[in-house]
C-alpha positions in Angstrom: 137.3 53.6 136.6 134.3 56.0 137.5 131.7 56.3 134.5 130.5 59.5 133.0 126.5 60.3 133.1 126.7 58.9 129.0 128.2 55.3 130.3 131.2 55.8 129.0 134.4 55.2 131.4 136.0 58.6 132.5 140.2 58.3 132.4 142.0 58.3 135.5 143.4 61.9 134.6 139.6 62.9 134.5 138.9 61.2 137.8 142.0 62.4 140.0 141.5 66.2 138.4 137.7 66.0 139.6 138.6 64.7 143.1 141.9 67.8 143.4 138.9 70.5 142.2 136.5 69.4 145.3 139.8 69.1 147.5 141.0 72.6 146.3 137.5 73.7 146.6 137.0 72.5 150.0 140.2 73.6 151.7 139.7 77.6 150.0 135.9 77.3 151.6 137.9 76.0 154.9 140.2 79.1 154.8 137.3 81.3 154.2 135.5 80.1 157.1 138.5 80.3 159.8 139.7 83.5 158.7 136.1 85.3 158.9 136.1 83.6 162.7 139.3 84.2 163.6 138.7 88.3 162.3 135.2 88.6 164.0 136.8 89.0 167.8 138.4 91.9 166.5 136.3 93.7 163.8 133.1 92.6 165.6 131.4 92.8 162.6 130.5 90.4 160.0 130.7 92.5 157.0 134.5 93.7 158.2 135.2 90.1 159.0 134.0 89.2 155.3 136.0 92.3 153.6 139.3 91.4 155.8 139.1 87.9 154.8 138.6 88.6 151.0 140.8 91.3 151.4 143.8 88.8 152.9 143.0 85.8 150.2 142.8 88.1 146.8 145.1 91.1 148.0 143.4 93.4 145.3 144.7 96.6 146.2 147.9 94.8 146.2 148.7 96.8 149.6 149.9 94.0 151.9 145.9 93.7 153.0 147.1 90.0 155.2 150.7 92.2 156.8 148.1 95.0 157.6 145.7 92.9 159.3 148.5 90.9 161.5 150.3 93.8 162.6 146.6 95.1 163.7 146.0 91.5 165.9 149.5 91.7 167.6 148.1 93.0 170.3 144.9 90.6 170.8 147.1 87.7 171.5 145.3 84.2 170.7 143.5 86.1 167.9 147.1 86.9 166.3 148.1 83.0 166.3 145.1 82.3 164.6 145.1 84.2 161.7 148.8 83.2 161.5 147.9 80.0 160.8 145.1 81.2 158.5 147.6 83.0 156.8 149.6 79.8 156.1 146.5 78.0 155.0 145.9 81.1 152.9 149.8 80.6 151.4 149.3 76.9 150.5 145.9 77.6 148.8 147.3 80.0 146.2 150.1 78.0 145.5 147.6 75.3 144.9 145.6 76.9 142.9 148.0 78.3 141.0 149.5 75.0 140.2 146.4 74.0 139.3 145.5 76.6 136.5 149.1 76.3 135.3 148.5 72.5 134.9 145.3 72.7 133.2 146.5 75.5 130.8 149.4 72.9 130.2 147.0 69.8 129.4 145.0 72.4 127.0 147.9 73.2 125.3 149.3 69.5 125.1 145.5 68.5 123.4 145.8 71.1 120.8 146.4 69.1 117.6 148.4 71.9 115.8 149.2 69.4 112.8 145.3 69.1 112.4 144.7 72.8 112.7 147.7 73.7 110.5 146.2 71.2 107.3 142.3 72.5 108.0 143.9 76.0 107.4 145.5 74.7 104.1 142.7 72.7 103.2 140.4 75.7 103.6 143.1 77.9 101.0 142.8 75.3 98.3 141.0 75.7 95.2 140.2 73.5 92.0 142.4 71.2 93.9 141.8 67.1 94.1 140.1 65.7 97.4 141.7 61.8 98.0 139.3 59.5 100.0 141.2 56.8 101.7 145.1 56.2 101.7 144.8 52.8 101.1 147.3 51.0 98.8 146.2 52.2 95.5 145.5 55.7 96.9 149.0 56.1 98.0 150.0 55.3 94.5 147.7 58.1 93.3 149.0 60.6 96.2 152.7 60.1 94.6 151.7 60.7 91.7 149.7 64.0 92.2 153.1 65.2 93.8 155.3 64.5 91.6 152.9 66.4 88.9 152.6 69.3 91.7 148.9 68.9 91.6 147.1 70.3 94.6 145.2 67.7 96.7 144.2 67.0 100.3 143.7 63.6 101.3 140.9 62.7 104.2 141.7 59.9 105.8 140.7 58.1 109.8 143.5 56.0 110.4 145.8 57.7 112.9 148.9 55.6 111.6 148.3 56.6 108.1 147.9 60.4 109.1 151.2 60.3 110.7 152.8 59.1 107.8 151.0 61.8 105.7 152.2 64.8 107.9 156.0 63.3 108.3 155.7 63.5 104.0 154.2 67.0 104.4 151.2 66.4 102.6 148.1 68.2 103.6 145.4 65.5 105.1 142.4 65.5 107.1 141.3 63.3 109.9 137.9 62.1 109.4 134.9 60.1 107.6 134.9 61.2 104.5 131.7 59.7 104.3 130.6 62.5 106.3 129.3 65.5 104.4 130.7 67.7 107.0 134.3 66.1 106.5 134.4 66.5 102.9 133.0 70.3 103.2 136.2 70.9 105.6 138.2 69.4 103.0 136.9 71.7 100.2 135.0 69.8 97.8 132.6 72.4 97.0 136.1 74.3 95.5 137.7 70.9 94.2 138.2 70.0 90.6 138.1 66.1 91.1 137.2 63.7 94.1 139.0 60.3 94.1 137.3 57.3 96.7 140.1 54.9 97.1 138.8 52.6 100.1 138.9 49.2 100.2 135.3 48.4 100.6 133.0 49.0 97.7 130.1 50.1 99.9 131.9 52.6 102.1 132.7 54.8 98.3 129.7 54.6 97.8 128.7 56.4 100.5 131.4 59.0 99.9 130.4 59.5 96.2 126.7 60.4 97.2 128.1 62.6 100.0 130.5 64.4 97.8 128.0 64.6 94.7 125.1 66.2 97.6 127.9 68.7 98.3 129.0 69.5 94.4 126.6 68.8 91.5 129.6 69.6 89.3 132.9 68.0 90.2 134.4 65.4 88.9 133.9 62.1 90.8 136.6 59.1 90.4 136.2 56.0 92.9 137.5 52.5 92.7 134.9 49.4 92.6 136.0 46.2 93.7 133.4 44.2 92.0 131.6 44.4 88.6 128.1 45.2 90.1 129.3 47.9 92.0 130.1 50.3 89.2 126.4 50.6 88.2 125.8 51.2 91.7 128.7 53.9 92.0 127.5 55.1 88.5 124.3 55.7 89.6 124.9 58.0 92.9 127.1 60.2 90.5 130.4 59.0 90.0 131.6 59.9 86.9 134.4 57.4 86.1 134.9 53.9 88.1 138.2 51.6 88.5 138.7 48.1 89.2 142.2 48.1 90.0 142.6 44.3 89.5 141.1 44.1 86.0 143.4 46.7 84.8 146.1 45.4 86.5 145.3 41.9 84.7 144.7 43.7 81.7 148.5 45.5 81.6 149.5 41.8 82.6 148.1 40.0 79.7 149.5 42.6 77.4 153.0 42.3 78.5 152.6 38.6 78.4 151.1 38.3 74.7 154.0 40.7 73.6 156.7 38.3 74.5 
């Protein structure tokens, strides 16, 4: 597998495409040279040969330049047969060129992430919504509750499998790392009413809090915390409320046990 200048290995498709493009350029160059050489004996002018060649290859006036040239060269014997071969190569080049262009267009269309574009458009139109960062187990519970309450929200998640699940459920989800300010801007943190961080690690949530607070000084920030000592750090970073789910679940379990 070939390597790009950056050192990152190129895919097989990219390598094949480059080789096909080089072959196509070489074929066009060969046809052009042969055509100019084949018509020079008739036109006795380099500029005339170039003109006939370009007219034949491009046929910009749609006047059948190739057929006109062939009819003029018919009485000249070998020159006629030379140009017949050239015109045959010309046709092959055109077919290959059109096929290459069509393949490039199809590949470009297949690479367009339509669902991502739709979700970006949806999130840009939201105002006063809730931005949920991290689709963990806790995040899933929050999403279900927000959906039941008909609250507008957008989920920021970088895991492709989770994003696919969110899209299948019809939720607005953006792909990206929520510790990146640019990603949070796309999610509309500047216009959001609240940002909720539900990642599994405290350090990730802490970095997200710092980024969100930098964007919006007034937005309400709620974060999950796994350790007690992380709560103070998150509050200093700008979190308004920190929740330790395991602690809350333990308290609820204890209250239920007391009531038995």
